[in-house]
C-alpha positions as CSV (number, residue, x, y, z in Angstrom):
1,M,-91.2,7.3,-48.1
2,P,-92.4,8.1,-51.6
3,E,-90.2,10.8,-53.1
4,G,-91.3,13.6,-55.4
5,H,-91.1,11.8,-58.7
6,S,-93.5,9.1,-57.4
7,V,-96.1,11.6,-56.2
8,H,-96.0,13.3,-59.6
9,R,-96.5,10.0,-61.4
10,I,-99.5,9.2,-59.1
11,A,-101.0,12.5,-60.0
12,R,-100.6,11.7,-63.6
13,Q,-102.4,8.3,-63.2
14,F,-105.4,10.3,-61.9
15,E,-105.2,12.6,-64.9
16,R,-105.2,9.6,-67.2
17,H,-108.0,7.6,-65.6
18,F,-110.2,9.8,-63.4
19,L,-110.7,13.3,-65.0
20,G,-114.2,14.3,-66.1
21,V,-116.1,11.2,-65.0
22,P,-118.3,10.7,-61.9
23,V,-116.3,9.2,-59.0
24,A,-117.8,7.2,-56.1
25,V,-115.9,8.2,-53.0
26,S,-116.1,5.9,-49.9
27,S,-114.0,5.0,-46.9
28,P,-114.0,1.2,-46.5
29,Q,-112.0,1.6,-43.3
30,G,-114.5,4.1,-42.0
31,R,-112.1,6.8,-40.7
32,F,-112.8,9.1,-43.7
33,A,-116.5,8.4,-44.1
34,A,-117.8,11.9,-43.3
35,D,-115.3,13.6,-45.7
36,A,-115.9,11.0,-48.4
37,A,-119.6,11.9,-48.4
38,L,-118.6,15.5,-49.3
39,L,-116.9,14.3,-52.5
40,D,-119.0,11.3,-53.5
41,G,-120.6,11.4,-56.9
42,H,-118.6,14.5,-58.1
43,R,-116.2,14.7,-61.0
44,I,-112.4,15.2,-60.6
45,V,-111.4,18.2,-62.8
46,S,-107.7,18.5,-62.0
47,S,-104.9,16.5,-60.4
48,R,-101.6,18.1,-59.3
49,A,-98.6,17.3,-57.2
50,V,-96.4,19.7,-55.3
51,G,-93.4,18.2,-53.6
52,K,-94.6,15.1,-51.7
53,Q,-98.3,16.2,-51.6
54,M,-101.1,15.6,-54.1
55,F,-104.2,17.6,-54.7
56,L,-107.4,16.4,-56.5
57,E,-109.9,19.1,-57.4
58,F,-113.6,18.2,-57.7
59,D,-116.2,19.9,-59.7
60,H,-117.9,21.6,-56.8
61,G,-114.9,23.5,-55.5
62,L,-113.6,21.0,-52.9
63,W,-110.2,19.3,-53.0
64,L,-108.7,16.1,-51.6
65,R,-105.2,16.6,-50.2
66,V,-103.1,13.5,-49.7
67,H,-99.6,13.2,-48.2
68,L,-98.4,9.6,-48.3
69,G,-95.8,10.0,-45.6
70,L,-93.6,7.0,-44.7
71,Y,-96.1,4.2,-45.2
72,G,-98.8,5.5,-47.6
73,A,-99.5,4.0,-51.0
74,W,-102.1,4.2,-53.8
75,D,-103.3,0.9,-55.3
76,F,-104.9,1.2,-58.7
77,A,-107.0,-1.6,-60.2
78,G,-109.0,-2.1,-63.3
79,D,-108.1,-0.8,-66.8
80,V,-104.8,0.7,-65.8
81,A,-101.4,0.9,-67.5
82,G,-98.2,2.9,-67.2
83,G,-98.9,4.9,-70.3
84,G,-97.4,4.0,-73.6
85,D,-96.1,7.6,-74.1
86,G,-92.5,6.8,-74.5
87,E,-91.5,6.4,-70.8
88,A,-88.4,4.3,-70.3
89,S,-89.9,2.1,-67.5
90,L,-91.5,-1.3,-67.3
91,S,-94.8,0.4,-66.6
92,S,-94.7,2.1,-70.0
93,I,-95.0,-1.2,-71.7
94,G,-98.7,-1.3,-70.7
95,A,-100.7,-3.8,-68.7
96,P,-103.5,-6.2,-69.4
97,R,-107.0,-5.0,-68.8
98,L,-108.3,-5.5,-65.3
99,T,-105.0,-5.6,-63.5
100,R,-103.5,-4.0,-60.3
101,L,-100.8,-1.3,-60.0
102,R,-99.3,-0.3,-56.7
103,M,-97.7,3.2,-56.6
104,S,-95.7,4.4,-53.6
105,E,-91.9,4.7,-53.6
106,S,-91.8,2.1,-56.4
107,E,-94.3,0.8,-58.8
108,K,-95.4,-2.8,-59.2
109,F,-98.0,-4.5,-61.3
110,G,-99.9,-7.2,-59.5
111,D,-102.2,-10.0,-60.5
112,D,-105.0,-9.7,-63.1
113,L,-108.5,-9.2,-61.8
114,E,-111.4,-11.6,-62.5
115,T,-114.1,-9.1,-61.4
116,F,-114.3,-5.3,-61.2
117,P,-114.3,-3.6,-58.8
118,P,-112.3,-5.8,-56.5
119,E,-113.1,-6.0,-52.8
120,P,-111.1,-3.6,-50.7
121,I,-108.1,-5.3,-49.1
122,G,-106.7,-4.2,-45.7
123,Q,-107.2,-0.8,-44.2
124,V,-108.4,1.4,-47.1
125,R,-108.7,5.0,-45.9
126,V,-110.4,6.2,-49.1
127,R,-111.6,4.5,-52.3
128,L,-112.1,6.4,-55.5
129,L,-114.2,4.4,-58.0
130,A,-114.6,5.5,-61.6
131,P,-116.3,3.5,-64.4
132,T,-113.2,1.5,-65.4
133,V,-110.6,2.0,-62.6
134,V,-110.5,2.2,-58.8
135,A,-107.9,3.8,-56.6
136,D,-107.4,2.7,-52.9
137,L,-105.4,4.8,-50.5
138,R,-103.7,3.1,-47.5
139,G,-101.6,4.5,-44.7
140,P,-101.3,8.2,-45.5
141,T,-99.9,10.7,-43.1
142,A,-102.6,13.2,-44.3
143,C,-105.9,12.7,-46.1
144,E,-108.4,15.6,-45.9
145,V,-110.9,17.6,-47.8
146,Q,-109.9,21.2,-48.3
147,T,-111.4,24.4,-49.9
148,A,-109.5,26.2,-52.6
149,D,-108.2,28.7,-50.1
150,Q,-107.0,25.9,-47.8
151,V,-105.2,24.3,-50.8
152,Q,-103.4,27.5,-51.6
153,A,-102.4,27.8,-47.9
154,S,-101.0,24.2,-47.9
155,I,-99.1,24.8,-51.1
156,G,-97.8,28.1,-49.8
157,K,-96.0,26.3,-47.0
158,L,-94.1,24.1,-49.5
159,G,-90.7,24.8,-51.0
160,P,-90.1,25.1,-54.8
161,D,-90.8,22.1,-57.0
162,P,-88.9,21.8,-60.3
163,L,-91.9,20.2,-62.0
164,V,-94.3,23.0,-60.9
165,D,-92.4,26.3,-60.6
166,D,-90.5,28.6,-62.9
167,L,-87.0,27.1,-62.7
168,A,-85.1,30.4,-62.5
169,M,-87.3,31.9,-59.8
170,A,-87.4,28.6,-57.9
171,E,-83.6,28.4,-57.9
172,E,-83.2,31.8,-56.5
173,R,-85.8,31.1,-53.8
174,F,-84.0,27.8,-52.8
175,V,-80.6,29.5,-52.8
176,A,-81.8,32.4,-50.6
177,S,-83.5,30.0,-48.2
178,V,-80.5,27.7,-47.7
179,R,-77.9,30.4,-47.3
180,T,-79.7,32.1,-44.4
181,K,-80.1,29.0,-42.2
182,P,-77.7,27.5,-39.6
183,T,-79.3,24.0,-40.1
184,A,-77.1,21.2,-41.7
185,I,-77.6,21.1,-45.4
186,A,-78.6,17.4,-45.1
187,L,-81.6,18.4,-43.0
188,L,-82.5,21.3,-45.2
189,L,-82.7,19.1,-48.3
190,M,-85.4,17.0,-46.4
191,D,-87.3,20.1,-45.3
192,Q,-90.3,20.4,-47.6
193,A,-90.6,24.1,-46.8
194,V,-87.1,24.6,-48.3
195,I,-87.4,22.4,-51.3
196,G,-90.1,20.1,-52.5
197,G,-89.9,16.4,-53.1
198,I,-86.5,15.2,-51.9
199,G,-86.4,12.2,-49.7
200,N,-83.8,10.0,-48.1
201,V,-82.5,8.4,-51.3
202,Y,-82.1,11.6,-53.3
203,R,-80.8,13.5,-50.3
204,A,-77.8,11.2,-49.8
205,E,-77.1,10.8,-53.5
206,M,-77.3,14.5,-54.3
207,L,-74.9,15.4,-51.5
208,F,-72.4,12.8,-52.7
209,R,-72.7,13.9,-56.4
210,A,-71.9,17.5,-55.2
211,R,-69.1,16.2,-52.9
212,Q,-70.7,18.2,-50.1
213,N,-70.3,17.5,-46.4
214,P,-73.8,16.8,-45.2
215,F,-73.2,18.4,-41.8
216,T,-72.2,21.9,-43.1
217,P,-74.7,24.6,-42.1
218,G,-76.7,25.8,-45.0
219,R,-75.4,29.4,-44.6
220,D,-71.8,28.1,-44.9
221,V,-72.3,26.1,-48.1
222,R,-70.8,27.9,-51.1
223,E,-73.5,29.5,-53.3
224,E,-72.2,27.7,-56.4
225,V,-72.7,24.4,-54.5
226,V,-76.2,25.3,-53.5
227,R,-76.9,26.0,-57.1
228,V,-75.4,22.7,-58.2
229,L,-77.7,20.9,-55.7
230,W,-80.8,22.6,-57.1
231,R,-79.9,21.9,-60.7
232,D,-79.1,18.3,-59.9
233,W,-82.5,17.9,-58.3
234,V,-84.1,19.4,-61.5
235,H,-82.2,16.7,-63.5
236,L,-82.8,13.8,-61.2
237,L,-86.5,14.6,-60.6
238,R,-87.2,14.7,-64.3
239,I,-85.5,11.3,-64.8
240,G,-87.5,9.8,-61.9
241,F,-90.7,11.2,-63.3
242,D,-90.1,10.0,-66.8
243,T,-88.9,6.5,-65.8
244,G,-90.4,5.8,-62.4
245,L,-86.9,4.8,-61.2
246,M,-84.4,6.7,-59.0
247,Y,-81.4,6.8,-61.3
248,T,-78.5,8.6,-59.5
249,M,-75.5,7.1,-61.2
250,D,-74.1,7.9,-64.7
251,D,-73.6,4.7,-66.6
252,E,-70.0,5.5,-67.4
253,A,-69.2,6.5,-63.8
254,T,-68.1,3.1,-62.6
255,G,-67.3,-0.3,-64.1
256,D,-69.2,-2.1,-61.4
257,P,-72.7,-2.9,-62.6
258,E,-73.9,-4.0,-59.2
259,P,-74.5,-0.8,-57.0
260,E,-77.7,1.0,-57.7
261,H,-76.5,4.1,-55.8
262,W,-73.3,5.9,-54.9
263,V,-73.8,5.9,-51.1
264,Y,-77.5,5.1,-50.2
265,K,-77.8,1.9,-48.1
266,R,-74.1,1.1,-48.7
267,T,-72.9,1.4,-45.1
268,G,-69.4,-0.1,-44.7
269,E,-69.0,-0.8,-48.4
270,P,-66.1,0.9,-50.3
271,C,-66.8,4.2,-51.8
272,L,-66.9,3.8,-55.6
273,V,-64.6,6.8,-56.0
274,C,-62.0,6.5,-53.2
275,G,-62.6,3.1,-51.6
276,T,-63.3,4.5,-48.1
277,P,-66.1,2.7,-46.3
278,I,-69.4,4.5,-46.6
279,A,-70.6,5.9,-43.2
280,M,-74.1,6.1,-41.8
281,Q,-75.7,7.8,-38.8
282,E,-79.1,8.9,-37.7
283,L,-79.9,12.5,-38.5
284,G,-83.3,14.0,-37.9
285,G,-84.8,10.6,-37.4
286,R,-83.6,9.2,-40.8
287,K,-80.5,7.4,-41.9
288,L,-77.9,9.5,-43.6
289,Y,-75.2,7.9,-45.8
290,W,-72.0,9.6,-47.0
291,C,-68.3,9.2,-47.8
292,P,-66.1,10.6,-45.0
293,V,-63.3,11.4,-47.5
294,D,-65.0,12.6,-50.7
295,Q,-67.5,14.6,-48.6
296,A,-65.1,15.8,-46.0
């Protein structure tokens, strides 16, 4: 599932390539045809992400809300590039004209295009076509047209997002929410009503970095640890947004250059701190990874 940094980066792609120009909106798959007609021919005037959801505002007061869910992705094609604004990612190097860029949990440039726009490939729920770039949406959990009031209601259900909200106020909101709940902290970090944007990778890594038992009820987690979790998310989300990569390990933390993460997808491998085999079990329908010793 795309995590918060990816959704913010997708919203930025729309800011770069789609704002202020007429957009042809269609549904090659057909499932979104009626709603697409409501947006067709209008200009996108703003693009924003909150947690794992993205909102595109059109010039006649309607919005497109998209939640990628587990399998959703945006494919951009045409005159697209990662930016050239100092980002430390491969995409920041730039891309040839008329190329492809897939954005979901990771980002990948594809083949160059010979013609523009390209024919839709696969089950494209919605296509947004601007003069020089096209964006195709596949496999989202949610894709709907909303009014401004409905957008505010959708955002009101979401937890604080470090890239959107006042950090001090958002921290207090997060701490207050966690410390009243009997639910395991590992589940709370994935609850988008508690905190915005965290997915399975960041959940596992943040809990290890805090040396926090993932099964401790939120109300029993020490307040200073809850604050550490929030501040670590502020730190990691900014890195992910700037680079497009989920960096969760400090370079000097281990002499082993191979692991990409402390615990995520390292079931049975030795903990990089204590050597204990990393454990994994299903929790809330997702795989949870942790160290039984360092997170006891």
